[in-house]
C-alpha positions as CSV (number, residue, x, y, z in Angstrom):
1,M,43.8,-101.3,-209.1
2,C,46.5,-103.8,-209.1
3,I,49.1,-104.1,-206.2
4,R,52.0,-102.8,-208.3
5,D,50.1,-99.7,-209.6
6,S,49.0,-98.9,-206.0
7,I,52.6,-99.2,-204.8
8,N,54.0,-97.1,-207.6
9,A,51.4,-94.4,-207.0
10,E,51.8,-94.3,-203.3
11,Y,55.4,-95.3,-202.6
12,G,57.6,-93.9,-205.5
13,G,58.2,-96.9,-207.7
14,L,59.0,-99.7,-205.2
15,E,58.7,-103.0,-206.9
16,P,57.0,-106.0,-205.3
17,L,59.1,-109.1,-205.8
18,G,56.7,-111.7,-204.3
19,W,55.0,-112.7,-201.1
20,I,55.7,-114.7,-198.0
21,H,53.7,-117.7,-196.8
22,T,54.2,-118.6,-193.1
23,Q,53.4,-122.2,-192.3
24,P,53.8,-124.4,-189.2
25,N,55.7,-127.2,-191.0
26,E,58.2,-127.4,-193.8
27,L,56.8,-129.1,-196.9
28,P,59.0,-131.0,-199.4
29,Q,57.5,-128.9,-202.2
30,L,55.6,-125.8,-203.0
31,S,52.0,-126.6,-202.2
32,P,49.4,-126.6,-205.0
33,L,47.4,-123.9,-203.2
34,D,50.5,-121.7,-203.2
35,V,50.9,-122.3,-206.9
36,I,47.3,-121.3,-207.4
37,T,47.6,-118.2,-205.2
38,H,50.8,-117.0,-206.8
39,S,49.4,-117.5,-210.3
40,R,46.3,-115.5,-209.5
41,V,48.4,-112.7,-208.0
42,M,50.6,-112.6,-211.1
43,A,47.6,-112.7,-213.4
44,D,45.9,-109.8,-211.5
45,N,49.2,-107.8,-211.7
46,K,50.3,-108.0,-215.3
47,S,53.4,-106.0,-214.6
48,W,54.9,-108.7,-212.3
49,D,57.7,-110.4,-214.0
50,G,57.5,-114.2,-213.6
51,E,61.2,-114.5,-213.7
52,K,61.7,-112.1,-210.7
53,T,58.5,-112.8,-208.7
54,I,58.8,-115.4,-206.0
55,V,57.0,-117.1,-203.2
56,I,59.0,-117.5,-199.9
57,T,57.8,-120.2,-197.6
58,C,58.7,-119.5,-193.9
59,S,58.3,-122.7,-191.9
60,F,58.4,-122.6,-188.2
61,T,60.1,-125.9,-187.4
62,P,61.1,-126.8,-183.8
63,G,64.1,-124.7,-182.8
64,S,64.4,-123.0,-186.2
65,C,62.9,-121.1,-189.0
66,T,63.3,-122.4,-192.6
67,L,63.1,-120.1,-195.6
68,T,62.6,-121.5,-199.1
69,A,62.1,-119.5,-202.3
70,Y,60.3,-120.6,-205.4
71,K,59.3,-119.2,-208.8
72,L,56.7,-120.6,-211.0
73,T,57.4,-122.2,-214.4
74,P,55.2,-121.2,-217.3
75,P,53.2,-124.5,-217.1
76,G,52.8,-123.9,-213.3
77,F,51.5,-120.4,-213.9
78,E,49.0,-121.6,-216.5
79,W,47.8,-124.5,-214.3
80,G,47.4,-122.3,-211.2
81,K,45.7,-119.5,-213.2
82,S,43.1,-122.0,-214.7
83,N,42.6,-124.0,-211.4
84,K,39.4,-122.6,-209.9
85,D,38.7,-125.2,-207.3
86,T,40.7,-124.3,-204.2
87,T,38.5,-126.4,-201.8
88,N,39.4,-129.8,-203.4
89,T,42.5,-131.2,-201.8
90,S,43.3,-133.6,-204.7
91,Y,44.4,-130.8,-207.1
92,Q,44.1,-132.8,-210.4
93,G,47.1,-132.3,-212.7
94,Y,49.5,-130.8,-210.1
95,L,53.1,-131.6,-210.9
96,P,56.4,-130.8,-209.1
97,T,57.6,-129.3,-212.4
98,F,55.2,-126.3,-211.9
99,Y,57.8,-124.5,-209.8
100,E,61.6,-124.2,-209.3
101,K,63.5,-123.5,-206.1
102,V,65.6,-120.4,-206.5
103,N,68.5,-119.0,-204.5
104,M,67.7,-116.5,-201.9
105,L,70.3,-114.0,-200.6
106,L,69.8,-112.7,-197.1
107,S,71.7,-109.5,-196.6
108,D,71.6,-106.2,-194.9
109,K,72.8,-104.5,-198.1
110,F,69.3,-104.8,-199.8
111,L,66.3,-103.2,-198.2
112,G,62.9,-104.5,-198.8
113,F,59.4,-103.6,-197.7
114,Y,56.3,-105.2,-196.5
115,M,52.7,-104.6,-197.5
116,V,50.6,-105.7,-194.5
117,P,46.8,-105.5,-194.0
118,D,45.9,-102.1,-192.6
119,A,44.2,-103.7,-189.5
120,G,47.6,-105.2,-188.6
121,L,46.4,-108.9,-188.6
122,W,48.3,-111.1,-191.0
123,N,49.0,-114.2,-188.9
124,Y,46.0,-116.5,-188.7
125,N,48.0,-119.5,-187.5
126,F,46.4,-119.4,-184.0
127,M,42.9,-118.3,-185.1
128,G,42.3,-120.1,-188.4
129,V,38.5,-120.0,-188.1
130,R,38.7,-116.2,-188.5
131,H,40.5,-116.5,-191.9
132,S,38.6,-116.6,-195.1
133,P,40.1,-116.7,-198.7
134,N,37.4,-114.1,-199.6
135,M,38.4,-111.6,-196.9
136,K,38.6,-107.9,-198.1
137,F,41.3,-105.6,-196.6
138,A,43.4,-102.7,-197.6
139,L,47.2,-102.8,-197.6
140,Q,49.7,-100.4,-196.0
141,L,53.5,-100.2,-196.2
142,S,54.6,-101.3,-192.7
143,N,56.6,-103.8,-190.8
144,P,54.5,-106.8,-189.8
145,L,53.9,-107.6,-186.2
146,E,56.0,-110.4,-184.8
147,F,54.7,-114.0,-185.3
148,Y,53.7,-114.6,-181.7
149,H,52.3,-111.1,-181.1
150,E,49.4,-111.1,-178.6
151,M,47.0,-109.8,-181.3
152,F,47.3,-113.1,-183.0
153,R,46.7,-115.2,-179.9
154,P,43.7,-113.6,-178.1
155,A,42.6,-117.0,-176.6
156,H,46.0,-117.4,-174.9
157,F,45.8,-114.1,-173.2
158,L,42.2,-114.6,-172.1
159,N,43.3,-117.8,-170.4
160,F,46.0,-115.9,-168.5
161,S,43.6,-113.1,-167.5
162,Q,41.1,-115.7,-166.2
163,M,43.8,-117.3,-164.1
164,E,44.6,-114.0,-162.5
165,D,40.9,-113.3,-161.9
166,N,40.4,-116.4,-159.8
167,D,40.5,-115.6,-156.1
168,K,41.6,-119.2,-155.2
169,P,44.9,-120.2,-156.8
170,E,44.8,-123.4,-158.9
171,V,48.1,-124.6,-157.5
172,E,49.0,-124.4,-153.9
173,E,52.1,-122.3,-153.2
174,V,55.1,-124.3,-152.2
175,D,57.2,-123.5,-149.1
176,R,60.8,-123.2,-150.0
177,E,63.7,-122.7,-147.6
178,D,65.8,-119.6,-148.4
179,L,69.3,-120.8,-148.1
180,F,70.8,-117.4,-148.8
181,N,69.2,-115.5,-145.8
């Protein structure tokens, strides 16, 4: 069953307009892998309109968050759909004309929705070895957990708990004079 048919059956005709790719750095263009991924999603969901379906890149740059929206051009869709090799980083034939930047309006007047994996994990930025392009998961209508949620950073929290478990502190406590008492 395609994503749109699943959404229509379960959620009363909501229309998916695209997907969001979070990334640690802002890129000067839509990546070839994003073109391939978006093409495959559109090919698997024939009802998605290429003129209305977009990819939003969300780049976490120092001190800010940059959002950029793209739509595929017909040649980009065809190239991405026919490109089967996602492991090769040279991406033969990739051109910057395979996508167009589009305007994005951020407003509280329009409500959207998120489809997130039913297990809650969506951010593999801190645990990339656990991510696989062939992962199987079901989707649910929900708000995603925040980017830095503890579920996405188990190693960080294990380090904190190990620090608390040590009887001997790693850093000696400093004597400070209390000038207010």
